[in-house]
VEXTOR-624115 format. One line per 2 residues: number of its first residue (from 1); their letters; for each residue x, z, y of C-alpha. Coordinates in nm, 3 decimals, padded with zeros to 5 digits. Each point is the difference from the previous one (the first is absolute). Layout:
// VEXTOR-624115
NUM> a> X:Z:Y; ...
// end
This chain:
// VEXTOR-624115
1> mt> 01.913:01.782:-00.614; 00.242:-00.038:00.270
3> re> -00.057:-00.192:00.319; 00.294:-00.256:-00.016
5> sl> -00.052:-00.203:00.335; -00.287:-00.064:00.256
7> pt> 00.072:-00.294:00.212; -00.245:-00.061:00.258
9> py> -00.224:-00.315:-00.071; 00.021:-00.277:00.268
11> gv> -00.368:00.056:00.125; -00.252:00.278:00.050
13> mp> -00.250:00.117:-00.276; 00.132:-00.129:-00.332
15> vd> -00.294:-00.011:-00.224; 00.102:-00.167:-00.315
17> lt> 00.329:-00.058:-00.172; 00.136:-00.177:-00.321
19> ld> 00.319:-00.072:-00.193; 00.080:-00.344:-00.128
21> vs> 00.052:-00.066:-00.358; 00.383:00.074:00.009
23> et> -00.079:00.337:00.194; 00.267:-00.081:00.259
25> kl> -00.235:-00.076:00.267; -00.275:00.208:00.181
27> ft> -00.274:-00.166:00.218; -00.231:00.183:00.221
29> cn> -00.319:-00.100:00.216; 00.025:00.173:00.333
31> fl> -00.370:00.000:00.105; 00.026:00.098:00.377
33> ag> 00.307:-00.198:00.074; -00.146:-00.314:-00.155
35> si> 00.331:-00.059:-00.189; 00.160:00.008:-00.353
37> se> 00.325:00.149:-00.107; 00.271:-00.068:-00.265
39> ls> 00.222:00.278:-00.119; 00.276:-00.027:-00.249
41> lt> 00.019:00.261:-00.285; 00.346:00.088:-00.105
43> sd> 00.104:00.085:-00.377; -00.001:00.379:00.091
45> gq> -00.341:-00.008:00.147; 00.086:-00.025:00.372
47> lr> -00.235:-00.199:00.228; 00.167:-00.208:00.278
49> ra> -00.130:-00.249:00.227; 00.023:-00.365:-00.077
51> pr> 00.091:-00.260:00.285; -00.336:-00.144:00.045
53> ec> -00.344:00.119:00.116; -00.296:-00.199:00.087
55> al> -00.287:00.037:00.260; -00.326:-00.161:-00.169
57> ah> -00.145:-00.194:00.294; -00.233:-00.242:-00.178
59> pg> -00.188:-00.313:00.098; -00.356:00.070:00.111
61> ip> 00.088:00.315:00.210; 00.135:-00.144:00.317
63> ek> 00.351:00.180:00.120; -00.173:00.054:00.348
65> vr> -00.272:00.189:-00.179; 00.232:00.207:-00.216
67> sl> 00.167:00.117:00.308; -00.352:00.110:00.182
69> gp> -00.060:00.307:-00.214; -00.300:00.076:-00.209
71> ss> -00.286:00.016:00.240; 00.133:-00.316:00.212
73> aa> 00.062:-00.186:-00.314; -00.326:00.036:-00.143
75> ke> -00.177:-00.109:00.310; 00.232:-00.310:00.011
77> lg> -00.113:-00.071:-00.358; -00.357:00.056:00.063
79> lp> 00.003:00.306:-00.227; -00.162:00.347:00.067
81> eg> 00.226:00.227:00.209; 00.230:00.219:-00.220
83> fp> -00.003:-00.254:-00.277; 00.322:00.041:-00.201
85> ee> 00.077:-00.356:-00.084; 00.187:-00.051:00.350
87> gs> 00.313:-00.106:-00.171; 00.225:00.049:-00.278
89> hp> -00.025:00.323:-00.225; 00.188:-00.054:-00.344
91> hg> -00.136:00.224:-00.249; 00.116:-00.115:-00.344
93> va> 00.272:-00.153:-00.195; 00.067:-00.118:-00.352
95> ch> 00.313:-00.171:-00.168; -00.052:-00.266:-00.236
97> pd> 00.086:00.096:-00.372; 00.266:-00.291:-00.016
99> gk> 00.194:00.158:00.311; -00.007:-00.300:00.208
101> wv> -00.284:00.073:00.230; -00.145:00.268:00.216
103> vf> -00.365:-00.012:00.162; -00.127:00.215:00.277
105> cd> -00.363:00.039:00.117; -00.098:00.069:00.355
107> lg> -00.328:00.200:00.067; -00.003:-00.106:00.352
109> ts> 00.001:-00.365:-00.052; -00.109:-00.037:-00.392
111> nl> 00.309:-00.219:-00.048; 00.203:00.014:-00.313
113> tv> 00.371:-00.099:00.045; 00.241:-00.123:-00.249
115> fs> 00.370:00.044:00.019; 00.268:-00.120:-00.251
117> lp> 00.273:00.243:-00.112; 00.343:-00.178:-00.034
119> lg> 00.214:00.157:-00.258; 00.223:00.264:00.149
121> aa> -00.097:-00.059:00.368; -00.270:00.116:00.239
123> fd> -00.317:-00.207:00.024; -00.038:-00.209:00.310
125> ss> -00.251:00.182:00.199; 00.002:-00.260:00.263
127> ep> -00.159:-00.276:-00.236; -00.285:00.079:-00.213
129> df> -00.015:-00.217:-00.307; -00.378:00.016:00.014
131> vl> -00.288:00.142:00.204; -00.370:00.017:-00.114
133> ra> -00.286:00.118:00.217; -00.237:00.198:-00.230
135> hv> -00.347:-00.083:00.018; -00.227:00.059:00.306
137> ap> -00.250:00.299:-00.057; -00.382:-00.134:-00.014
139> dn> -00.188:-00.027:00.312; -00.208:00.338:-00.060
141> nr> 00.332:00.211:-00.035; 00.109:00.210:00.295
143> hy> 00.350:-00.125:-00.010; 00.134:-00.355:00.049
145> la> 00.276:00.018:-00.269; 00.006:00.116:-00.337
147> gt> 00.279:00.262:00.061; 00.262:-00.039:-00.281
149> rl> 00.118:00.335:-00.072; 00.201:00.010:-00.318
151> ir> 00.115:-00.279:-00.231; 00.107:00.036:-00.381
153> fs> 00.120:-00.287:-00.231; -00.133:-00.021:-00.366
155> pn> 00.286:00.106:-00.270; 00.071:-00.371:-00.065
157> gq> 00.017:-00.092:00.351; -00.255:-00.284:-00.025
159> fl> -00.250:00.190:00.244; 00.020:00.188:00.327
161> fs> -00.289:00.219:00.073; -00.107:00.147:00.351
163> vn> -00.241:00.281:00.093; -00.161:-00.061:00.339
165> el> -00.081:00.326:00.173; -00.239:-00.164:00.268
167> dh> -00.259:-00.186:-00.174; 00.000:00.171:-00.331
169> ti> 00.139:-00.271:-00.225; 00.286:-00.076:-00.256
171> ss> 00.175:-00.348:-00.004; 00.189:-00.154:-00.263
173> yr> 00.285:-00.283:00.048; 00.187:-00.210:-00.242
175> fd> 00.377:00.025:00.080; 00.219:-00.306:-00.040
177> aa> 00.338:00.160:-00.090; 00.179:-00.333:00.052
179> qg> -00.110:-00.056:00.363; -00.114:00.346:00.104
181> tl> -00.354:-00.099:00.113; -00.324:00.169:-00.063
183> ip> -00.360:-00.176:-00.117; -00.311:00.198:00.027
185> cg> -00.162:00.034:-00.351; -00.360:-00.026:00.116
187> pp> -00.196:00.216:00.253; 00.090:00.367:00.059
189> cm> -00.218:00.252:-00.184; -00.179:00.291:00.155
191> tv> 00.127:00.338:-00.106; -00.320:00.201:00.124
193> pq> -00.375:-00.072:-00.041; -00.117:-00.230:00.260
195> dw> -00.354:00.181:00.009; 00.202:00.332:00.077
197> ld> 00.172:-00.161:00.287; -00.330:-00.144:00.136
199> gi> -00.159:00.349:-00.017; 00.231:00.139:00.248
201> pp> -00.095:-00.046:00.366; 00.222:-00.184:00.257
203> rp> 00.200:00.223:00.212; 00.166:-00.062:00.316
205> ym> 00.360:-00.131:-00.044; 00.274:00.264:-00.052
207> yn> 00.283:00.029:-00.251; -00.131:00.146:-00.325
209> aq> -00.335:-00.078:00.097; -00.075:-00.211:-00.311
211> pn> -00.178:00.156:-00.315; 00.279:-00.104:-00.209
213> yn> 00.382:-00.098:00.019; 00.171:-00.121:-00.323
215> ag> 00.323:00.164:-00.069; 00.183:00.007:-00.350
217> la> 00.087:-00.263:-00.226; 00.136:00.001:-00.365
219> vs> 00.069:-00.250:-00.253; -00.012:00.120:-00.401
221> pd> 00.343:-00.023:-00.139; -00.151:-00.242:-00.278
223> gr> -00.123:-00.239:00.291; -00.340:-00.006:-00.116
225> hv> -00.170:00.192:00.280; 00.035:00.089:00.383
227> yt> -00.153:00.293:00.184; -00.082:00.087:00.355
229> sa> -00.093:00.315:00.155; -00.266:00.033:00.299
231> rg> 00.005:00.261:00.258; -00.354:00.053:00.106
233> hd> -00.176:-00.106:-00.321; 00.245:00.246:-00.173
235> sv> 00.021:-00.227:-00.298; 00.274:-00.190:-00.229
237> ag> -00.121:-00.361:-00.088; 00.141:-00.188:-00.288
239> fl> 00.064:-00.373:-00.045; 00.082:-00.214:-00.297
241> iq> 00.298:-00.233:00.056; -00.093:-00.353:-00.147
243> ad> 00.224:-00.262:-00.119; -00.025:-00.181:00.325
245> gt> 00.042:00.282:00.200; -00.338:00.047:00.127
247> lv> -00.149:00.353:-00.013; -00.317:00.103:-00.193
249> pt> -00.145:00.357:00.068; 00.026:00.218:-00.320
251> iq> -00.327:00.096:-00.182; 00.035:00.330:00.149
253> qr> 00.065:-00.155:00.336; 00.099:00.345:00.176
255> vg> 00.016:00.364:-00.057; 00.007:00.296:00.243
257> sg> 00.369:00.084:00.118; -00.054:00.374:-00.092
259> gr> 00.018:00.103:00.364; -00.034:-00.143:00.333
261> tp> 00.213:-00.263:00.203; 00.217:-00.121:-00.277
263> ws> 00.309:-00.151:00.162; 00.228:-00.063:-00.285
265> it> -00.021:-00.117:-00.377; 00.297:-00.042:-00.247
267> fi> 00.022:-00.039:-00.377; 00.162:00.248:-00.213
269> nn> 00.115:-00.224:-00.292; -00.264:-00.250:-00.118
271> dy> -00.269:00.240:-00.083; -00.072:00.230:00.303
273> ll> -00.076:-00.059:00.375; 00.106:00.276:00.264
275> va> -00.242:00.013:00.294; 00.115:00.201:00.321
277> nq> -00.301:00.109:00.184; 00.064:00.120:00.347
279> na> -00.272:00.247:-00.022; -00.182:00.186:-00.275
281> dd> -00.357:-00.109:-00.135; -00.139:00.368:00.114
283> pt> -00.059:00.017:00.364; 00.043:00.392:-00.018
285> ar> 00.312:-00.043:-00.191; 00.248:00.276:00.111
287> qp> 00.346:00.025:00.094; 00.264:00.143:-00.241
289> gg> -00.164:00.311:-00.163; -00.243:-00.197:-00.200
291> qh> -00.362:00.160:-00.065; 00.117:00.336:00.110
293> ad> 00.161:-00.090:00.330; -00.106:00.176:00.306
295> pe> -00.322:-00.178:00.143; 00.153:-00.002:00.329
297> rl> 00.254:-00.245:-00.135; -00.264:-00.255:-00.074
299> ap> 00.140:-00.348:00.092; -00.191:-00.158:00.297
301> ag> -00.210:-00.302:-00.075; 00.228:-00.297:-00.064
303> re> 00.307:00.215:-00.039; -00.064:00.107:-00.373
305> pg> 00.296:-00.015:-00.239; 00.036:-00.314:-00.217
307> nl> 00.093:-00.055:-00.348; 00.150:-00.226:-00.256
309> tv> -00.247:-00.144:-00.265; 00.133:-00.151:-00.324
311> fq> -00.223:-00.263:-00.145; 00.053:-00.138:-00.373
313> rd> -00.020:-00.374:-00.003; -00.174:-00.220:-00.295
315> sa> 00.255:-00.279:-00.036; -00.268:-00.223:-00.148
317> tg> -00.270:00.036:00.246; 00.178:00.144:00.319
319> al> -00.244:00.297:00.009; 00.127:00.340:00.149
321> rp> -00.109:00.344:-00.105; 00.119:00.331:00.137
323> sg> 00.266:00.153:-00.227; -00.089:00.349:00.123
325> al> 00.356:00.037:00.169; -00.036:00.072:00.368
327> we> 00.242:00.171:00.239; -00.106:00.122:00.336
329> ap> 00.242:-00.042:00.300; -00.046:-00.034:00.364
331> hi> -00.068:-00.333:00.144; 00.174:-00.223:-00.223
333> ls> 00.051:-00.371:00.124; 00.226:-00.161:-00.256
335> tq> 00.146:00.059:-00.350; 00.244:-00.207:-00.212
337> ta> 00.131:00.034:-00.360; 00.384:-00.032:-00.106
339> rh> 00.118:-00.168:-00.303; 00.202:00.247:-00.200
341> sk> 00.205:-00.008:-00.338; 00.012:00.251:-00.270
343> r> 00.364:00.146:-00.026
// end
């Protein structure tokens, strides 16, 4: 592997990126900058900046609040001090399979923003084609908004799914490919047991004070099931995608992630789901050296090495079972698989 080019993104802390269908455009979400970027990809693999970039200032979060900073903004909105929803924090991007649309989700505002992709030209970042505010979290939730973290299209492009970090849910939307609009397919579904959440006593607000934060999202290549990972409950939940786009939990509902703090999930063809756990399941897990490592090299609590766990999927029921394949690695946050052809 050779590093061909490394252009600087327009904003700070790019957290998600995707190629369009033609593989000539690369879109990024810049979490701290509150912006999105488009870069062009040349035929020889070079990345170049495209002429447009967009700061996602959305309705519902006043511009004066966005300029105040986190603590003051939280007070202005009547939210607990330190609340992360003081402004725009794009966190997920997905391109429609027909190549005509790109959608961004914003964890800070819980908005889904749709842009059209003109053939052979940069998208017009100044004029979104459609903006939808995701559902407001229930009154008993410690966060005001859902916290849309990642989005993925179904293989046929009919539906868009959003994993919501702050209120432990997944949402499904019907996508109108002619108009570029989104319509919710029923209410969002919980990804972790409500009784488990209710059993965790409230704590003074601080970032990461919740018992669980949803993270990963993956749609099976056959379009039958969608899965989410939960950091805190340390599980992977599965849902059947019905013909109208509504989601129904699989009979299995959820399975342990094979470790702790599962950040990322992705499919390896149609049969296997790869789960990236930031930490190992064993709190006494050692740093490199395995069972015979020096006791003085024990990882401190919360700093244990992570792992990659592979689950085999039953395409009929959506159930997951550990395949026995597991790789230990330090603090894994994300993983992706690449298409390849036999030569």
